N, C-alpha and C positions, 0 to 999 in steps of 0.2 A: 329797413326790413331786409334788404338784400344782404347787408353785412351779417345780420343775425342768421339769415338762412344759410349763408356761406359757412359761418361758424358751426351751425348745427350739422350741416353735411360733413364738415371736417371731423367733428366729434364722432358722428355715426361711422364714418370710414375708419377712424382709429379704433372704435369698439369692435367693428367687424374684423379689422386686422388683428387686434389683440386676441379675439376669440379664435381666429384662424391659427394664431401662434400657439394658443393653449392646446387646440386640437392636435396640432402637429407635434407639440411636446409630449402629449399623452400617447400619441402613436409611436413616437420614438421610444418612450419609456416601456411600452408594451413589447415592442420589438426587442429591446435589450433584455427584458425579463424572459421573453420567449427563447432568445439565444442562450441565456444562462441555463434555462430548463433543458435545452437540447444538448448541453455539454455531456459527452460520454464520461462515465465514471469508472474509477478503479478503486478497489477496497484494499487498504493496507492493514495487515494484522500485526499487532505488537503485543508483547508479553505484559502481564500484570505482576509477574513474579520478581521479587527484588533481592533475593539472597541466594548465594551459591551453597546449597546444601546446608550443612551445619558449620561451615567455615566462619560465618559471620561477615564474609566479604559481600559487598553490595554488587548487584547486577541489575539488569533490565533490558530494554531494547537498545541495540547499538546504533547510536545517532547517525553515523555515516551510512549505515545500511538502509536507513530511511531517507536521508537527505539526497543521496546521489541518484537513486532511481526516481525520487520525487522530482528533482530538477529535470531529468530527461523527459519525463512524462508530462509534467505541467507545461514545459516549453512547447510541446506540440498540441496543447489544448485540452488535455484530460483534467478532470476534476478528481482530486483525491479525498476519500473519506478514510477515517481510522476507526478500527474496532479493537478492543482488548477483552480478555475474558471477564474482567470486573467492570469495564467501562471507566469513565473518569480519567484522571491524570496518571498515566502509566510511568513507571520508573525508567530513567534513562541511564545508559552506560556509554563509555567511549566519548565522553563529553569534551570534544576538542574543537574550540572555536578558532583555532589557527588554521583549520581546514576551511577554506573559503566557502565551500558548498554547505558545510555544517552551519557556518555563520549566517549564510544567506537564508537557510531554512529557519533557523532558530529566531532570527530577527524579522521574519515575515509574520506580521501580527495576525493575519487571517489564518495561516496554517498553524502557527503556534497555538492559537486558540482552539483550532480543530483537534490537534493531537492532545492538548491538555484537557479536552473534554471528549475523549474518545467514546464511541458508541458502545453499548452493550450488545452482545450477539442478538438478543431479542428485538433490538431496534433496527436490525439490518433486513433489507428486502433484497435477496440475492438477484432477483430479476433485473435490478437496476444497474448491475455491474458487468462490464466487459471483461474484467480480469480481477483476480485476487492475488495479492502478494504478501508473503510472510517475511518480515524482517527478522534478522537474527539477534544475537545477544544471548548470553548463557541462560537468562531467565526463561527463554523459549523452551528449554529442555524440560522444565518442570510442569508448566501449565498448559501449553498448547496441545501436546499429544492427548491430553485427557479431556479436552473440551469438545463434547459431542455436538453442541450447537454450531461451533465454528466448523467442525468437520462436515456437518450437513450443508452449511452454506457453501463450503468449498466444492463439495460434490455437485451441488445444484448449479453453481457457476460453470463448472467444467461440462456438465451435461447439457447446459444451455449454449454450448459451443464457445464458451469463454476460455480464457487463458488462466492457468494456475502457475504461480511462480514463487520462488523462495531463495534465500541466500544464507550461507554460513550455517548457523543453528536453526534458521527459519524452517528448513525441511522437517524439523521435529513436528511441526504442525501438520505434515502430510502423512506421517508414518501410519496413522490409524484411520485415514480417510477411506471409506468404502463407497463404491459406486452402486447404482441400483441393481446391478447384476450380482452383487455380493463380493466382487473382487476388490482388492486394494487398489487405490488409484495408481500407486507406483509400480504395481505388478507388471512385469514385462517391459517396462520403460527404462531407458537410459536415464540415470539420475546422478546427482552428486550433492555434496554438502561438506560440512566441516569434517575432516578426515580423522582417522584414529591417530595418525602421526601428529597432526596439529593439536589434537586434544592432549597428547602426551607431552608435547613441547610446552604447553601452558600449564602442565602439571595438574590437570583436572580429571584425568582418566578415572580416578577412584572417587570423585566427588559427584559427577553428573549421574543421573539415574540410569542412564544407558549410553552406549556409544552409538552415535547417530549413523555412522557408516554401517555398523553391524545390523542395526534395526531396519534400515532401509533395504539392506540385502535380504534379511530374514523375511521381509514382506514382499519379496519378489522383484525388487528394484535391481537394475543392472548398474552397479555403482562404478562411476568413472572418477579418476582423480589425477591431479598433477602433483608435483613436488610441493611441500608446504609453502604457503603464502604466495603461490603463483596464481595469476588470474585464470580461472577455468569456469566456463559456462557451458552447460549441457542443455540442448533443446531436443525434445522427443515428443512428437505430436503437438499437443498444446500445453506441455509442461516444461517450464524453464527453471533450472536450478543452478546456483552459483556456489563455489567452494568456500569462500572466505570473504572477509570485508573488502579485500582488494577487488573482488568480482562484482561488487554491488552496482557500479555504474553500468557495466556490460550486461547485467541482468535486466536493468531498465531498458537498455537499447534493444535487447532481444524481445522483451515484451512489446515494445513499440513496433518492431518489425513484424511480429506475429499478428498484431492487431490490424496491420495494413492489409492482410490477406483476406 
């Protein structure tokens, strides 16, 4: 009997121990999920437009202008979501996997899936985001300035004390954004983006629907610029803008620094 009793006690102890392990495992799982939910988020905006005017040349969002800020911001713990005017799989330009950061982004299955299934503007809750960032690529010149839903999301993020950022042709998404006081977001702020000189160099001055530098100035922006293809990032209040693809990483760094404040 004593042996049977001993075995019974041992089995009971194992059951209690196993139950305790299960409870501990559940607790850890809940804590992990809670931590994931608490991750602060940044919204990346990319174009859905895939053709440069009537040239027949393909365009889209510029890969390096997504990947370089993405790396900077995810490395410090931010979660990135993607939105495009049409949602779904946006067209990509500047597809260069010899750039190690592009390769890292493109081969990250989690984020590749996210950008390939970008949100529609109607699916975005602006209150969830600490910042909104507009990637460039010539496609941005056609659809982003005309998207009223994305403009409203941008204004709400900014007026919730968030950061608004853009690089290269990405500031095309900012030109028509108006705040609740009726003023353009860029009005009275130092701003930059792809310059008239850079547009001339790539021979698209007469193809794009407008010149970005001119439109930002027309809507009250104080346009700053450097020589073509030089890194130039402008920060004014909570607006960050970069001049060209070379400025993409530094725009990410500037967003990171502003969000620390």
